[in-house]
N, C-alpha and C positions, 0 to 999 in steps of 0.2 A: 225511696228505695225499699223494696220488700226484704224484710229480715225473717227468715224461717223461724218459727217457734221451736221450743225444745221438743215438743211432741205435736205431730200433725193431728188436727181434728177436722172432721168432715163438715164443710159448710154447704148445706143443701142448695143454697141460693147462688153459690159461686160456681158457675160452670157454663154460662152463656146459653146458647141454643139447646144444649143437651143436658142442662142442669136437672131436669126432671126425670131423666132416665139413667144417667151415669151415677154409680154408687160404688163404694169400696167393698161390697160384699157380693157373694155369688148366690145363686139359687132363685127359685120362683117367688113371685109376689102375689100371684093369684092362681086359682084353679081353673083350668080350661083345657079340654082335650083338643088335639089337633084334628082337623078334618082329614078324611081319607077318600080319595077318588077311585076311579075304576082301573087305573093303571098300576103295574107292579112298582113303578118308580114314583115316589111322592116327594116333591121338592117344596121346601118351606123357605122363602127367601124374599128379598126385595131387589129391585134392579139397580143396585149400586155396582161399582166396579168389581167387587168380590162376587156379587150375586150373578151378574151377567156372564161370568166365566162359565158357569154350569149350564145356563140355558143356551148359550152359544154352542157348547160341546154337544148337548143333547140334540139341538137342531142340526148340527153337522152330521151326527149319527143318523138322524132321520132322513137327511138329504141323501144318504147312502142306502136308503130303503131298509134300514135295520129297525123293524117294527117293534122289537122288544125294548127299544130305547124310548118308546112313547111314554109320556109322563104327565102328571098333574103338577102344576106350579101354583102353590097357594101363597098369597101375599102375607108377609110378616112386616107390618109397618113399625120400623124401629123407633120412629119419633113418638109413637104412641105406646111403646113398651110391650108390644106383642111378644117379643123375644123372651119375656120373663114369665110367660104362662107355664103352668106345670107340665103341659104336654110338650112344649118346645124344649124346656130344660131337660125333660126326660130323654130327648133325642140328642141335644147338645148342652151339656152341663155348663158350657162356657157362655151360653146365651148370646151367640153371635150368628148372624146369617152368613152363608147359607147352611142348611142342614138337609140331608137326604135320608129317606127310608126306602130300602129295597125289600119288597115283599116277595121276591122271586123264590126264596127258599121257605121252608116250613117255619123257621124262626126269622123274624125281620132283622135286617142288618142296618144299624144306625151309622151314618157317616157324617162327620163334620170337619170343618176347616176346608176352605175352597181347594187348596192344593191336594188334599187327601181325596176329596170327591173327584177331582179331575183324574187323578191317578187310578182311583177305583174304577171309574167308568171306562177309561181308556184300556185298562187291563181286562175288564169284564167283556168288552166288545171287540178287543184286539184291533183297535184303530186309533190313529193320531198319537201313537207311541212307537218310536223306531224299534225294529226287530234287531238291527245291528247293535251289538253290545256297546261299541264306542259311541254311536249316535245316541243310544239310549242314555248313556252317562251324560252326554252333552245336554240332552233334553232335561234330565233331572237337575243338572247344574243350574240351568237357567230358570227352571220352574222354582227351585228353592231360592235362587237369587231374587226372583220377584216376590216371593212370600216374605223374605227378610227385608227387602228394600222398600216395598210399598208403604209400610208404616211411616217412613220418613216423608213420603209424598202425601199420604192421606191424613194420618194423625199428626204429622208435623207441619208441613207446608200448608196443606189444605185447611187444617184447623186454624192456624194462626192468621192465614191470609183471608179466609172466608168466614169462619164461624166464631172466632174468639170475640168476646164482648168489647175488647179494646185492641186496636192495631198497635202492636209493639215492634219496634224496628229490629231488636236483637233476634228474637225467634224467627221472624219472617226472613231476615237475612241468612240466618243459620240454615234454615230448611230450604230456602230458595237455592243456596249454594249447593247443598247436597242433591237436590232434585236436578239441577243443571249438570252436576257431575254424572249422575245416573243417565241422563239423556245423552251426554257426550259419550259415555261408555257404550250405550246401545248404538249410537250413530257410527262409532268406529267399528263395532262388531258387524254391523249390517252393510258395510261399505261394498262388499262383494258377494252378498248373500240375498236371496229372495225371501228366506225365512230365517228364523233364529238358528235352526240346525242345518242350514244350507238350502236344499231344494225341497225338503219335506216339511209340510205344514203339520205342526204338532200341538200338543197341549201347552207347551211352553209359549208358543205364539199366542194362543188364546188367553193365557194368564197375563202375559205382558201387555198384549194389546188392550185388554180391558182397563188397564190403568194408564200405561204410557202412550199407547196408541190413541186412546180417547183424549188424553191430555194434549198430545201433539195436534190433534184435529180440532182443538179448541172447545172440547166438550166438558172439561172439568174446571171448576173454581173460577171461571171467567178470567183465567190467568194467562191466556195465550200471548198477549202483548208483553205482559210483565216478565214472562220467562223467555220471550223471544223464541217460541217453539218452532217457528217456520225456518229457523236457521239450521235445524237438525234435519238436513235434506234426506238422508238415508232412512231415518226413522219415519219421516213424513211419507216417503214413497212406500215403505212397508205398511204403514198404518192405512194409507189410502187404498192399497190393494186389498187388504183384509176387509176393510169396510165395505167393499163391493160384493163380498160373498153373500149369497142369498140367506144362508143359515145365520150369518152374523147380523144381517139386517133384521131377521126375525128375533134372534136370541137377545139382542140388546134392548128390546122394548118390553120383554116379559117382566112382570112384577114391577114395572117402572111407575113411579108416582111423582116424578119431577119433570120439568121441561115442558115441551109442547104436548098438550093433552091429546092431540091427534095421533101421537106416537107413544101412547101408553096402553099396554095390555096388562091390566092389573092382575088378572089370573089367566092361566092357560090350561085348558083341559083337552083340547083337540086342535089339530091343524086347521080346522074350520074357524077357529077363533081369530086367526090372522086376517080373515076376510073383512073384519071390522076396520082394518087399518089400510089406508090408501098409500101404499108404498110408491 
């Protein structure tokens, strides 16, 4: 049985898969400027559930022929510690992907945290955010629900089920229970709805689909059977419908470095880049 010491000390070797990048201090570890492409919007990210939220939204905006939403997506490989470069930390002092720089104005605007980036882009381009005040509140409720809930899924269940150096029953049970509670909540909410806010597809759908939609489709942690995700029929219906959207099909592969190599677009600088992928 583990007995916590009087004062915690950092053991660099104790951390499993991410022991070489996780640390108890913030800030950069090496000097390197971020690359800048030709577009006003520069995204620095990796195709994780948090990362694909932004590329899906940008592709949805481009699907509406909003050319000002064109973007460069640069890969930040978190397993290699790219997020600790001086350039990245200058944009996001928290050293987490995704991070966005908007060069549309005279002075660049730095945006970090995926929920903040979604809201920033939705307001900037006036799409995928309800105009009705009540629906906008509903959208914000669910967007912030996702931001606060996903750490239980990713950092909790996902970590202990897939990444921890040792499988431990207590944390897996604890976070599996919470993940299933969240799926049950979504399943009940979607019983009579096409989308999270009713009939309108919004950034709350994009944010939640990137985590819980992909989980229900069997794309996260190889945990579909363990969590019995197919039993959440309303979530599965919603997830499958969103998965068919052309912009989602494009956005979910940008900056991706895991899974089938045929569906990985490590960097995206033009719509022409998707011609490399056989959808």
